N, C-alpha and C positions, 0 to 999 in steps of 0.2 A: 503493499499500500504506500502512495505516495503520501506523505504528511505535511502539511504547511503549518510550521511553528512560528508565531508571531510574539515577539517579546516587546515589552514597553518599560524600561527601567534604565535611568541614565547612569548608574554607579555599577561596574564591574564586578566589584567586591559585596554586594548585597545579597541579603538572602533570596531577593526574588530572582537575580541572576544565578544562584544555586539551583532554584526550582526550575527555570529555564534550562541549565545544563542537566538536570536530572531528566529532565522530559526527552531531550535530544538525546542524551546517552541511552536511555531506556528503549526509545524507538531505533535506533542504531543496533543496538544488542539485540532486540528481536529481528534484524532482516528488514526493516521498512527503510525506504527512500525518504530521507528527511530534507527538506527545503527550508531551513533557518533563515527566519527574518527578524534581525534587532533592528529596530527602528531608529534609536539613538545612534547605533554604530555606523549606520546606513546614511545618517542624519535626515532622514525622511522630514520635508518640510509639510508642516501639518496645516498650513493654512490655505485654505479654500479662496483660489484669487477670484479677483472680479470675472475675469474672462472664463473661468472655469465653471463660475455660476452662471454666467450669460449662455453657456454653452450646454448647461447640465443635462438638458432633454434631448440634445441633438445627437442622435444615435447614427452612425459611429463616431461621429466628430466629435463628441466628448472625450474620446479617448487621445489625449495629447501625447506627445513624446515624453513626458515626464511621469504620466499616469500608466502607460502601457505596460511595462515592463512588471509592474506590481499586478496589474490585472491580469495578466499573462499566467503569473506565478498562483495566483488565487484559482484561475481556470484550469491549471493542470494538477490542481490537488486532490485526493480521494478523500483526504479529511483534513480539518483545522483544530490547531491549539492554540489558544492565546493565554499568555503568562504575563500578569501585570500586577501591580498594586492597585489598590483602591485608594485616592487622595481626596478628601473632601466630599467623601460620598459619591463620587463618580470616577469616572475613567481619567487616566493622566491625557493632559491635551495632543498629547503626540499620537495617541492611539483612538481619541474622537476624532482627529483630523484625517487619520488613515481611515476610518469608516466614511467620512465625510467624504473624501476626494476618491477613493476606490472602490465604493459600494455604490456603484450607478446606476443610471436607467441602461438597459442592454448588457449590464453586467452581474449585479445581483437582484435584479427584478426587470421586468418588462411591464409597458401599460399596454393593455389590450384597447384599442383604438387610436393609438400613437400620441405622440406629443405629450403633455403635461395632464392629460385627463383619461379617465377610463379607470379599469379596475387593474390593481397591481398584481401580478404574477410573478412568484418567485423564478430565479432563474438558475440558480447554481446547484443545478441537478447533479453535478459531478461530486458535491462533497455529502458523502453519507453520514459522516461522524463528527460532531464539533463539541469541544470542549474548553471551559473558561477556568483557569487554576490563578487563585488571586489572594492577596494578603491585605488584610484591614489594620489599622492603628486601633478603631475603635473597637469595643467589646461587642458581642453578639445583641446584648440586650438594648444598648445605645443605638446600633445600627439598625434595628427592629423598628425603634421608634421614629426612626426617619425613613423609614419604608425601604430600606434597602435598595436603592435604585439600580445599582450595578448588576445585583442577582437577579432583578424582576427584568431588566432589559436584556441580559445574557439570555435568559430563559424564554422569555416571549418573543422578543424582537430576534433571538437566535434560533427560535424552532420556526418563527414565519420564514426566515430567511433561508435556512438549509435544510428544513421540510424533513428532518429525519424522523423515524417511526418515533421517537420520543423527545422531550426538549434535550437541549445541549447538558451536559454534566457539568455541574457548577462545584468545584472543591474551592473551598474559603478556609483560611486561617486567619481568626479574629484575634483581636488584642494581642498582635503578635509582639510587640514591644514586651509585654509583660509575660512571655512564653518561657519556660525553661528551656535549656539545650535540650533536654529529651522530648520536650514537646515540639520544638523546631524539627527534630530528627525525625520524629513520629510521623510529621506532616510529609516531609519528603519521602518518606516510606509509603505512605498513603497513596501520594501522586505516583511514584513508581508503580504502584499494585495497580493503581487505575488504568493508567497508560500502556501497562504490560499485556492489557485486555484487547487491544487494539488488534 
């Protein structure tokens, strides 16, 4: 299976990077073809430009030379894994920008009837499995009070986008700054176990 692993954390010594490395290592050890995309290392530009927004619905003209390589990688994947922290109860800006710029009409969805009207139809039929792996500074209780937006988006938007039989798997470590070394190691093992099921 060809698995696209998308990572969004700027610090190479972070725990989140260790999770990314664990995912890539587990997939590789199990014989999968891994396409690892570290958004910070690639200096991905998260800003949707004026020109991109104006041409957003112009399929296939919305695929600029800057965007097309990322779209090609997405279209070549059989599965996708996102590894990222949750900051301020949301996705890191670079990951949100990736979604905004790459998950375009004609790529992640098509509009029946054309243009910007009609019924939205999911289009990433090549991706059969999606997983989100994340860490939170906030504890589970406080995050629940806020509605846990990243979890809800991943499970609902992710299910609508990737159209798997089940919603994307969401593996989250809450209150990570107060976790013991054993808890941190344990979560990495949980991630490895889940990724080992691919």
